[in-house]
ZADO-1210 file (C-alpha; in nm, 4 decimals, padded with zeros to 6 digits):
<atoms>
<atom x="10.3624" y="02.6885" z="-00.7506" code="MET" pos="1"/>
<atom x="09.9876" y="02.7633" z="-00.7469" code="THR" pos="2"/>
<atom x="09.7387" y="02.5002" z="-00.6384" code="PHE" pos="3"/>
<atom x="09.5788" y="02.4910" z="-00.9851" code="GLN" pos="4"/>
<atom x="09.9143" y="02.4265" z="-01.1527" code="LEU" pos="5"/>
<atom x="09.9981" y="02.1557" z="-00.8983" code="LEU" pos="6"/>
<atom x="09.6604" y="01.9925" z="-00.9640" code="LEU" pos="7"/>
<atom x="09.7193" y="02.0097" z="-01.3405" code="GLN" pos="8"/>
<atom x="10.0621" y="01.8462" z="-01.3071" code="LEU" pos="9"/>
<atom x="09.9233" y="01.5801" z="-01.0723" code="THR" pos="10"/>
<atom x="09.6385" y="01.4877" z="-01.3076" code="ILE" pos="11"/>
<atom x="09.8716" y="01.4784" z="-01.6088" code="ASN" pos="12"/>
<atom x="10.1196" y="01.2663" z="-01.4143" code="GLY" pos="13"/>
<atom x="09.8553" y="01.0170" z="-01.3032" code="LEU" pos="14"/>
<atom x="09.7139" y="00.9862" z="-01.6565" code="ILE" pos="15"/>
<atom x="10.0582" y="00.9245" z="-01.8098" code="ILE" pos="16"/>
<atom x="10.1449" y="00.7044" z="-01.5129" code="GLY" pos="17"/>
<atom x="09.8526" y="00.4707" z="-01.5830" code="THR" pos="18"/>
<atom x="09.9859" y="00.4212" z="-01.9372" code="LEU" pos="19"/>
<atom x="10.3332" y="00.3541" z="-01.7971" code="TYR" pos="20"/>
<atom x="10.1789" y="00.1068" z="-01.5544" code="GLY" pos="21"/>
<atom x="09.9948" y="-00.0804" z="-01.8306" code="VAL" pos="22"/>
<atom x="10.3067" y="-00.1133" z="-02.0470" code="VAL" pos="23"/>
<atom x="10.5080" y="-00.2010" z="-01.7352" code="GLY" pos="24"/>
<atom x="10.2722" y="-00.4913" z="-01.6653" code="MET" pos="25"/>
<atom x="10.3585" y="-00.6228" z="-02.0113" code="CYS" pos="26"/>
<atom x="10.7285" y="-00.6162" z="-01.9225" code="PHE" pos="27"/>
<atom x="10.6521" y="-00.8054" z="-01.6013" code="VAL" pos="28"/>
<atom x="10.4232" y="-01.0553" z="-01.7763" code="LEU" pos="29"/>
<atom x="10.6950" y="-01.1657" z="-02.0182" code="ILE" pos="30"/>
<atom x="10.9663" y="-01.1617" z="-01.7515" code="TYR" pos="31"/>
<atom x="10.7649" y="-01.3708" z="-01.5050" code="LYS" pos="32"/>
<atom x="10.6782" y="-01.6263" z="-01.7733" code="ALA" pos="33"/>
<atom x="11.0175" y="-01.6626" z="-01.9425" code="SER" pos="34"/>
<atom x="11.2751" y="-01.4669" z="-01.7347" code="GLN" pos="35"/>
<atom x="11.3423" y="-01.2481" z="-02.0406" code="VAL" pos="36"/>
<atom x="11.3391" y="-00.8678" z="-02.0540" code="VAL" pos="37"/>
<atom x="11.1744" y="-00.7677" z="-02.3818" code="ASN" pos="38"/>
<atom x="11.3588" y="-00.4671" z="-02.5230" code="PHE" pos="39"/>
<atom x="11.1227" y="-00.4634" z="-02.8225" code="ALA" pos="40"/>
<atom x="10.8291" y="-00.3604" z="-02.6024" code="GLN" pos="41"/>
<atom x="10.8291" y="-00.0066" z="-02.7396" code="GLY" pos="42"/>
<atom x="10.8010" y="-00.1423" z="-03.0926" code="GLU" pos="43"/>
<atom x="10.4782" y="-00.3190" z="-02.9924" code="PHE" pos="44"/>
<atom x="10.3352" y="00.0265" z="-02.9190" code="LEU" pos="45"/>
<atom x="10.4655" y="00.1557" z="-03.2514" code="LEU" pos="46"/>
<atom x="10.3276" y="-00.1313" z="-03.4623" code="ILE" pos="47"/>
<atom x="09.9897" y="-00.1203" z="-03.2851" code="GLY" pos="48"/>
<atom x="09.9578" y="00.2540" z="-03.3400" code="ALA" pos="49"/>
<atom x="10.0566" y="00.2328" z="-03.7089" code="TRP" pos="50"/>
<atom x="09.8098" y="-00.0551" z="-03.7615" code="THR" pos="51"/>
<atom x="09.5203" y="00.1422" z="-03.6116" code="CYS" pos="52"/>
<atom x="09.6198" y="00.4573" z="-03.8055" code="TRP" pos="53"/>
<atom x="09.6334" y="00.2595" z="-04.1321" code="TRP" pos="54"/>
<atom x="09.2882" y="00.1076" z="-04.0752" code="LEU" pos="55"/>
<atom x="09.1351" y="00.4475" z="-03.9946" code="LEU" pos="56"/>
<atom x="09.2968" y="00.6482" z="-04.2767" code="THR" pos="57"/>
<atom x="09.3120" y="00.4021" z="-04.5674" code="TYR" pos="58"/>
<atom x="09.0091" y="00.1842" z="-04.4993" code="TRP" pos="59"/>
<atom x="08.7957" y="00.4512" z="-04.3272" code="GLN" pos="60"/>
<atom x="08.6983" y="00.2084" z="-04.0520" code="ILE" pos="61"/>
<atom x="08.5248" y="00.3627" z="-03.7470" code="PRO" pos="62"/>
<atom x="08.7641" y="00.4084" z="-03.4559" code="PHE" pos="63"/>
<atom x="08.5920" y="00.1559" z="-03.2296" code="PHE" pos="64"/>
<atom x="08.6236" y="-00.1284" z="-03.4800" code="TRP" pos="65"/>
<atom x="08.9670" y="-00.0190" z="-03.5991" code="GLY" pos="66"/>
<atom x="09.0860" y="-00.0192" z="-03.2393" code="PHE" pos="67"/>
<atom x="08.9519" y="-00.3706" z="-03.1747" code="LEU" pos="68"/>
<atom x="09.0968" y="-00.5059" z="-03.5008" code="VAL" pos="69"/>
<atom x="09.4353" y="-00.3543" z="-03.4113" code="SER" pos="70"/>
<atom x="09.4327" y="-00.5282" z="-03.0717" code="LEU" pos="71"/>
<atom x="09.3358" y="-00.8602" z="-03.2312" code="ALA" pos="72"/>
<atom x="09.6114" y="-00.8220" z="-03.4899" code="PHE" pos="73"/>
<atom x="09.8709" y="-00.7422" z="-03.2228" code="MET" pos="74"/>
<atom x="09.7591" y="-01.0455" z="-03.0207" code="MET" pos="75"/>
<atom x="09.8202" y="-01.2704" z="-03.3219" code="LEU" pos="76"/>
<atom x="10.1430" y="-01.0845" z="-03.3996" code="PHE" pos="77"/>
<atom x="10.2785" y="-01.1470" z="-03.0499" code="GLY" pos="78"/>
<atom x="10.1826" y="-01.5151" z="-03.0638" code="LEU" pos="79"/>
<atom x="10.3463" y="-01.5596" z="-03.4050" code="ALA" pos="80"/>
<atom x="10.6608" y="-01.3756" z="-03.2979" code="LEU" pos="81"/>
<atom x="10.7088" y="-01.6008" z="-02.9985" code="GLN" pos="82"/>
<atom x="10.6392" y="-01.9209" z="-03.1927" code="ILE" pos="83"/>
<atom x="10.8519" y="-01.8413" z="-03.4978" code="VAL" pos="84"/>
<atom x="11.1423" y="-01.6413" z="-03.3534" code="VAL" pos="85"/>
<atom x="11.1671" y="-01.7028" z="-02.9802" code="LEU" pos="86"/>
<atom x="11.0438" y="-02.0581" z="-02.9289" code="ARG" pos="87"/>
<atom x="11.3522" y="-02.2102" z="-03.1001" code="PRO" pos="88"/>
<atom x="11.5635" y="-02.0264" z="-02.8381" code="LEU" pos="89"/>
<atom x="11.4082" y="-02.2084" z="-02.5417" code="ILE" pos="90"/>
<atom x="11.6940" y="-02.3550" z="-02.3394" code="GLY" pos="91"/>
<atom x="11.9485" y="-02.1065" z="-02.4729" code="GLU" pos="92"/>
<atom x="12.1218" y="-01.8585" z="-02.2372" code="PRO" pos="93"/>
<atom x="11.8967" y="-01.5703" z="-02.1348" code="VAL" pos="94"/>
<atom x="12.1423" y="-01.3154" z="-02.2730" code="ILE" pos="95"/>
<atom x="12.0978" y="-01.4698" z="-02.6187" code="SER" pos="96"/>
<atom x="11.7213" y="-01.4151" z="-02.6053" code="VAL" pos="97"/>
<atom x="11.7674" y="-01.0582" z="-02.4794" code="ILE" pos="98"/>
<atom x="12.0016" y="-00.9843" z="-02.7695" code="MET" pos="99"/>
<atom x="11.7370" y="-01.1198" z="-03.0077" code="VAL" pos="100"/>
<atom x="11.4777" y="-00.8795" z="-02.8617" code="THR" pos="101"/>
<atom x="11.7210" y="-00.5911" z="-02.9170" code="ILE" pos="102"/>
<atom x="11.7667" y="-00.7056" z="-03.2773" code="GLY" pos="103"/>
<atom x="11.3891" y="-00.7263" z="-03.3205" code="LEU" pos="104"/>
<atom x="11.3585" y="-00.3717" z="-03.1862" code="SER" pos="105"/>
<atom x="11.6000" y="-00.2356" z="-03.4484" code="ILE" pos="106"/>
<atom x="11.4390" y="-00.4409" z="-03.7269" code="PHE" pos="107"/>
<atom x="11.0821" y="-00.3307" z="-03.6481" code="PHE" pos="108"/>
<atom x="11.1838" y="00.0352" z="-03.6233" code="GLN" pos="109"/>
<atom x="11.3466" y="00.0179" z="-03.9663" code="ALA" pos="110"/>
<atom x="11.0489" y="-00.1723" z="-04.1109" code="LEU" pos="111"/>
<atom x="10.7961" y="00.0839" z="-03.9851" code="MET" pos="112"/>
<atom x="11.0038" y="00.3715" z="-04.1260" code="LYS" pos="113"/>
<atom x="11.0218" y="00.1931" z="-04.4624" code="TRP" pos="114"/>
<atom x="10.6476" y="00.1264" z="-04.4704" code="MET" pos="115"/>
<atom x="10.5103" y="00.4540" z="-04.3323" code="PHE" pos="116"/>
<atom x="10.7941" y="00.7057" z="-04.3606" code="GLY" pos="117"/>
<atom x="10.9857" y="00.8988" z="-04.0983" code="THR" pos="118"/>
<atom x="10.7437" y="01.1898" z="-04.0425" code="PHE" pos="119"/>
<atom x="10.4769" y="01.1906" z="-03.7707" code="ALA" pos="120"/>
<atom x="10.1267" y="01.1220" z="-03.9013" code="GLN" pos="121"/>
<atom x="09.8217" y="01.2561" z="-03.7132" code="PRO" pos="122"/>
<atom x="09.5195" y="01.0386" z="-03.6426" code="PHE" pos="123"/>
<atom x="09.1953" y="01.1504" z="-03.8086" code="PRO" pos="124"/>
<atom x="08.9524" y="01.3324" z="-03.5731" code="PRO" pos="125"/>
<atom x="08.8058" y="01.0727" z="-03.3386" code="ILE" pos="126"/>
<atom x="08.6245" y="01.2570" z="-03.0598" code="PHE" pos="127"/>
<atom x="08.3702" y="01.5320" z="-03.1160" code="SER" pos="128"/>
<atom x="08.5054" y="01.7031" z="-02.8034" code="VAL" pos="129"/>
<atom x="08.8849" y="01.7209" z="-02.7911" code="GLN" pos="130"/>
<atom x="08.9149" y="01.8384" z="-02.4293" code="LYS" pos="131"/>
<atom x="08.7040" y="01.7898" z="-02.1186" code="VAL" pos="132"/>
<atom x="08.6858" y="02.0106" z="-01.8108" code="ASP" pos="133"/>
<atom x="08.8036" y="01.8244" z="-01.4982" code="VAL" pos="134"/>
<atom x="08.8058" y="02.0292" z="-01.1748" code="PHE" pos="135"/>
<atom x="08.8440" y="02.3443" z="-01.3831" code="GLY" pos="136"/>
<atom x="09.1317" y="02.1982" z="-01.5872" code="LEU" pos="137"/>
<atom x="09.1355" y="02.1051" z="-01.9569" code="GLN" pos="138"/>
<atom x="09.2218" y="01.7372" z="-02.0122" code="VAL" pos="139"/>
<atom x="09.2528" y="01.5631" z="-02.3508" code="GLN" pos="140"/>
<atom x="08.9581" y="01.3315" z="-02.4209" code="THR" pos="141"/>
<atom x="09.2012" y="01.0656" z="-02.5475" code="ALA" pos="142"/>
<atom x="09.3816" y="01.0657" z="-02.2140" code="TYR" pos="143"/>
<atom x="09.0545" y="01.0253" z="-02.0249" code="LEU" pos="144"/>
<atom x="08.9673" y="00.7333" z="-02.2506" code="MET" pos="145"/>
<atom x="09.3113" y="00.5824" z="-02.1899" code="SER" pos="146"/>
<atom x="09.2703" y="00.6138" z="-01.8138" code="THR" pos="147"/>
<atom x="08.9425" y="00.4230" z="-01.8225" code="GLY" pos="148"/>
<atom x="09.0838" y="00.1558" z="-02.0538" code="VAL" pos="149"/>
<atom x="09.4015" y="00.1278" z="-01.8444" code="SER" pos="150"/>
<atom x="09.2048" y="00.0799" z="-01.5225" code="LEU" pos="151"/>
<atom x="08.9915" y="-00.1836" z="-01.6956" code="ALA" pos="152"/>
<atom x="09.3069" y="-00.3637" z="-01.8138" code="ILE" pos="153"/>
<atom x="09.4530" y="-00.3569" z="-01.4619" code="MET" pos="154"/>
<atom x="09.1321" y="-00.5017" z="-01.3200" code="ALA" pos="155"/>
<atom x="09.1328" y="-00.7608" z="-01.5997" code="GLY" pos="156"/>
<atom x="09.4893" y="-00.8608" z="-01.5162" code="PHE" pos="157"/>
<atom x="09.3983" y="-00.9021" z="-01.1485" code="ALA" pos="158"/>
<atom x="09.0999" y="-01.1240" z="-01.2327" code="TRP" pos="159"/>
<atom x="09.2934" y="-01.3181" z="-01.4972" code="PHE" pos="160"/>
<atom x="09.5805" y="-01.4128" z="-01.2684" code="PHE" pos="161"/>
<atom x="09.3632" y="-01.4889" z="-00.9672" code="LYS" pos="162"/>
<atom x="09.0677" y="-01.6783" z="-01.1121" code="TYR" pos="163"/>
<atom x="09.1241" y="-01.7946" z="-01.4706" code="SER" pos="164"/>
<atom x="09.2755" y="-02.1327" z="-01.5466" code="ARG" pos="165"/>
<atom x="09.5359" y="-01.9927" z="-01.7857" code="MET" pos="166"/>
<atom x="09.6249" y="-01.7154" z="-01.5441" code="GLY" pos="167"/>
<atom x="09.6916" y="-01.9691" z="-01.2695" code="LEU" pos="168"/>
<atom x="09.8984" y="-02.1722" z="-01.5173" code="ALA" pos="169"/>
<atom x="10.1065" y="-01.8624" z="-01.5953" code="MET" pos="170"/>
<atom x="10.1621" y="-01.7981" z="-01.2242" code="ARG" pos="171"/>
<atom x="10.2714" y="-02.1591" z="-01.1759" code="ALA" pos="172"/>
<atom x="10.5086" y="-02.1347" z="-01.4726" code="THR" pos="173"/>
<atom x="10.6570" y="-01.8135" z="-01.3338" code="ALA" pos="174"/>
<atom x="10.7144" y="-01.9851" z="-00.9992" code="PHE" pos="175"/>
<atom x="10.8839" y="-02.2968" z="-01.1375" code="ASN" pos="176"/>
<atom x="10.8760" y="-02.4174" z="-01.4976" code="GLN" pos="177"/>
<atom x="10.9694" y="-02.7780" z="-01.4181" code="GLN" pos="178"/>
<atom x="10.7001" y="-02.8094" z="-01.1527" code="VAL" pos="179"/>
<atom x="10.4457" y="-02.6548" z="-01.3904" code="ALA" pos="180"/>
<atom x="10.5357" y="-02.9088" z="-01.6606" code="GLN" pos="181"/>
<atom x="10.5016" y="-03.1943" z="-01.4124" code="SER" pos="182"/>
<atom x="10.1473" y="-03.0725" z="-01.3401" code="LEU" pos="183"/>
<atom x="10.0564" y="-03.0947" z="-01.7080" code="GLY" pos="184"/>
<atom x="10.0885" y="-02.7248" z="-01.7921" code="ILE" pos="185"/>
<atom x="10.2130" y="-02.6472" z="-02.1430" code="SER" pos="186"/>
<atom x="10.4997" y="-02.4074" z="-02.0781" code="VAL" pos="187"/>
<atom x="10.5318" y="-02.3304" z="-02.4499" code="ARG" pos="188"/>
<atom x="10.1677" y="-02.2286" z="-02.4634" code="GLN" pos="189"/>
<atom x="10.2176" y="-02.0045" z="-02.1589" code="VAL" pos="190"/>
<atom x="10.5201" y="-01.8383" z="-02.3224" code="PHE" pos="191"/>
<atom x="10.3261" y="-01.7705" z="-02.6438" code="ALA" pos="192"/>
<atom x="10.0217" y="-01.6344" z="-02.4620" code="LEU" pos="193"/>
<atom x="10.2339" y="-01.3995" z="-02.2510" code="SER" pos="194"/>
<atom x="10.3840" y="-01.2452" z="-02.5658" code="TRP" pos="195"/>
<atom x="10.0426" y="-01.2204" z="-02.7319" code="GLY" pos="196"/>
<atom x="09.8820" y="-01.0449" z="-02.4353" code="ILE" pos="197"/>
<atom x="10.1845" y="-00.8175" z="-02.3975" code="SER" pos="198"/>
<atom x="10.1687" y="-00.7073" z="-02.7624" code="ALA" pos="199"/>
<atom x="09.7938" y="-00.6418" z="-02.7531" code="ALA" pos="200"/>
<atom x="09.7989" y="-00.4431" z="-02.4281" code="VAL" pos="201"/>
<atom x="10.0995" y="-00.2385" z="-02.5418" code="SER" pos="202"/>
<atom x="09.9059" y="-00.1459" z="-02.8558" code="ALA" pos="203"/>
<atom x="09.6472" y="00.0273" z="-02.6357" code="VAL" pos="204"/>
<atom x="09.9114" y="00.2690" z="-02.5063" code="ALA" pos="205"/>
<atom x="10.0511" y="00.3134" z="-02.8572" code="GLY" pos="206"/>
<atom x="09.7136" y="00.4140" z="-03.0008" code="VAL" pos="207"/>
<atom x="09.6417" y="00.6600" z="-02.7188" code="VAL" pos="208"/>
<atom x="09.9798" y="00.8333" z="-02.7425" code="VAL" pos="209"/>
<atom x="09.9477" y="00.8324" z="-03.1221" code="GLY" pos="210"/>
<atom x="09.6084" y="01.0068" z="-03.1038" code="ILE" pos="211"/>
<atom x="09.7552" y="01.2870" z="-02.8920" code="VAL" pos="212"/>
<atom x="10.1025" y="01.3300" z="-03.0430" code="ASN" pos="213"/>
<atom x="10.0767" y="01.1607" z="-03.3828" code="GLY" pos="214"/>
<atom x="10.2328" y="00.8307" z="-03.4870" code="VAL" pos="215"/>
<atom x="10.6068" y="00.8257" z="-03.5488" code="SER" pos="216"/>
<atom x="10.9151" y="00.6225" z="-03.4602" code="SER" pos="217"/>
<atom x="10.9419" y="00.8272" z="-03.1385" code="ALA" pos="218"/>
<atom x="10.6672" y="00.6030" z="-02.9965" code="LEU" pos="219"/>
<atom x="10.9185" y="00.3207" z="-02.9571" code="SER" pos="220"/>
<atom x="11.1075" y="00.5327" z="-02.6997" code="PHE" pos="221"/>
<atom x="10.8006" y="00.5004" z="-02.4759" code="PHE" pos="222"/>
<atom x="10.9003" y="00.1417" z="-02.4013" code="GLY" pos="223"/>
<atom x="11.2462" y="00.2501" z="-02.2842" code="ILE" pos="224"/>
<atom x="11.0934" y="00.5179" z="-02.0594" code="LYS" pos="225"/>
<atom x="10.8739" y="00.2541" z="-01.8965" code="VAL" pos="226"/>
<atom x="11.1734" y="00.0396" z="-01.8039" code="PHE" pos="227"/>
<atom x="11.2742" y="00.2591" z="-01.5037" code="PRO" pos="228"/>
<atom x="10.9166" y="00.2324" z="-01.3757" code="ALA" pos="229"/>
<atom x="10.9374" y="-00.1480" z="-01.3929" code="VAL" pos="230"/>
<atom x="11.2715" y="-00.1556" z="-01.2099" code="ILE" pos="231"/>
<atom x="11.1366" y="00.0873" z="-00.9485" code="LEU" pos="232"/>
<atom x="10.8346" y="-00.1314" z="-00.8745" code="GLY" pos="233"/>
<atom x="11.0133" y="-00.4653" z="-00.9119" code="GLY" pos="234"/>
<atom x="11.0731" y="-00.6603" z="-01.2305" code="LEU" pos="235"/>
<atom x="10.8604" y="-00.9544" z="-01.1166" code="ASP" pos="236"/>
<atom x="10.5735" y="-00.7612" z="-00.9567" code="SER" pos="237"/>
<atom x="10.2589" y="-00.6622" z="-01.1486" code="VAL" pos="238"/>
<atom x="10.1542" y="-00.4331" z="-00.8616" code="LEU" pos="239"/>
<atom x="10.5031" y="-00.2841" z="-00.8604" code="GLY" pos="240"/>
<atom x="10.4773" y="-00.2030" z="-01.2324" code="ALA" pos="241"/>
<atom x="10.1559" y="-00.0072" z="-01.1720" code="VAL" pos="242"/>
<atom x="10.2931" y="00.1794" z="-00.8690" code="VAL" pos="243"/>
<atom x="10.6237" y="00.2465" z="-01.0440" code="GLY" pos="244"/>
<atom x="10.4431" y="00.3799" z="-01.3499" code="GLY" pos="245"/>
<atom x="10.2372" y="00.6225" z="-01.1408" code="LEU" pos="246"/>
<atom x="10.5469" y="00.7441" z="-00.9536" code="ILE" pos="247"/>
<atom x="10.7453" y="00.7992" z="-01.2742" code="ILE" pos="248"/>
<atom x="10.4512" y="00.9778" z="-01.4364" code="GLY" pos="249"/>
<atom x="10.4211" y="01.2190" z="-01.1430" code="LEU" pos="250"/>
<atom x="10.7972" y="01.2769" z="-01.1201" code="LEU" pos="251"/>
<atom x="10.8189" y="01.3554" z="-01.4927" code="GLU" pos="252"/>
<atom x="10.5572" y="01.6287" z="-01.4737" code="ASN" pos="253"/>
<atom x="10.6998" y="01.7815" z="-01.1563" code="LEU" pos="254"/>
<atom x="11.0482" y="01.7716" z="-01.3117" code="ALA" pos="255"/>
<atom x="10.9137" y="01.9498" z="-01.6186" code="HIS" pos="256"/>
<atom x="10.7846" y="02.2334" z="-01.3988" code="TYR" pos="257"/>
<atom x="11.1063" y="02.2622" z="-01.1964" code="VAL" pos="258"/>
<atom x="11.3141" y="02.2577" z="-01.5131" code="ASP" pos="259"/>
<atom x="11.1074" y="02.5192" z="-01.6956" code="SER" pos="260"/>
<atom x="11.0833" y="02.7548" z="-01.3973" code="GLN" pos="261"/>
<atom x="11.4193" y="02.7200" z="-01.2238" code="PHE" pos="262"/>
<atom x="11.6875" y="02.4921" z="-01.3722" code="LEU" pos="263"/>
<atom x="11.6419" y="02.5738" z="-01.7425" code="LYS" pos="264"/>
<atom x="11.8203" y="02.2510" z="-01.8482" code="TRP" pos="265"/>
<atom x="11.5632" y="02.1759" z="-02.1143" code="GLY" pos="266"/>
<atom x="11.5633" y="01.7955" z="-02.0919" code="ASN" pos="267"/>
<atom x="11.4977" y="01.7041" z="-01.7283" code="LEU" pos="268"/>
<atom x="11.1528" y="01.5704" z="-01.8247" code="TYR" pos="269"/>
<atom x="11.3179" y="01.3095" z="-02.0482" code="GLU" pos="270"/>
<atom x="11.6009" y="01.1985" z="-01.8192" code="ILE" pos="271"/>
<atom x="11.4468" y="01.2051" z="-01.4706" code="VAL" pos="272"/>
<atom x="11.3186" y="00.8425" z="-01.5041" code="PRO" pos="273"/>
<atom x="11.6752" y="00.7247" z="-01.5600" code="PHE" pos="274"/>
<atom x="11.7988" y="00.9175" z="-01.2550" code="TYR" pos="275"/>
<atom x="11.5363" y="00.7219" z="-01.0610" code="VAL" pos="276"/>
<atom x="11.6590" y="00.4004" z="-01.2258" code="LEU" pos="277"/>
<atom x="12.0165" y="00.4606" z="-01.1106" code="ILE" pos="278"/>
<atom x="11.9119" y="00.5540" z="-00.7562" code="ILE" pos="279"/>
<atom x="11.6799" y="00.2545" z="-00.7089" code="ILE" pos="280"/>
<atom x="11.9476" y="00.0148" z="-00.8385" code="LEU" pos="281"/>
<atom x="12.1934" y="00.1566" z="-00.5851" code="MET" pos="282"/>
<atom x="11.9540" y="00.1523" z="-00.2876" code="ILE" pos="283"/>
<atom x="11.7037" y="-00.1287" z="-00.3536" code="LYS" pos="284"/>
<atom x="11.8014" y="-00.3264" z="-00.6657" code="PRO" pos="285"/>
<atom x="11.5006" y="-00.5603" z="-00.6422" code="TYR" pos="286"/>
<atom x="11.2548" y="-00.2685" z="-00.6499" code="GLY" pos="287"/>
<atom x="10.9809" y="-00.1664" z="-00.4094" code="LEU" pos="288"/>
<atom x="10.7774" y="-00.4861" z="-00.4517" code="PHE" pos="289"/>
<atom x="11.0245" y="-00.7206" z="-00.6224" code="GLY" pos="290"/>
<atom x="11.1221" y="-01.0591" z="-00.4848" code="THR" pos="291"/>
<atom x="11.4652" y="-01.0718" z="-00.3289" code="ARG" pos="292"/>
<atom x="11.6512" y="-01.3586" z="-00.4968" code="ASP" pos="293"/>
<atom x="11.9166" y="-01.5225" z="-00.2809" code="ILE" pos="294"/>
<atom x="12.1501" y="-01.7755" z="-00.4440" code="GLU" pos="295"/>
<atom x="12.4170" y="-01.9931" z="-00.2906" code="ARG" pos="296"/>
<atom x="12.7564" y="-01.9791" z="-00.4584" code="VAL" pos="297"/>
</atoms>
């Protein structure tokens, strides 16, 4: 392996890893607030990408405004979804809510295929320069944009949870819902906001991947690929989601090289995150930064 190829794989892995980390934080946000794993997370990427594509192609809106409108729409979509579908399930067994998220995943996939078709649709040209030279390597402009946006989102999350009133309320709710209610915190409002933020942030990753690869139902698989990163870092750790995403992104690109040069399996790039998932569950089931939960029985 030459140094230039190693550098190319490392940069690609870190760029994809930041996207994994951002979507992973959305998993953690919902889990910490409501103890529910959202298996419809990938569909948030898909709906956000289709919304932005529709605004740009049918209404000819400039990308900047189309992107912002898509995020605002996904924020409202996440809030409405929690209020209408998930709020009536408060107090029900967690497995019931998880099954509902799986049902929502199937429903949204079918709805998007019915509305936009099954073929991938390319975004209209957005950047005047498609690739940028970084240390002698060609990197997609969309990926550079996504890296900057992802880092800004991570910094925003850190500030939000540490200094904002609602962020502190969400941390209190994640720690103990009954105590949070006794302090006057609206747990229902926290639940709704967590879903709204999760949908909007996931749309960022959906738009970026859609710009590079086109928008299709395959985008929803992105959410499933992020799940091993979340488990690796710890399901209740925002920092763990970021670190896990970076690790999975790097491992995917290195696995792609090993597979193409030596193993010739053809699909190691797709399945290596799930090998990591199995190994981490066997060795450290709470993840690298997850909280070890001890219960008396």
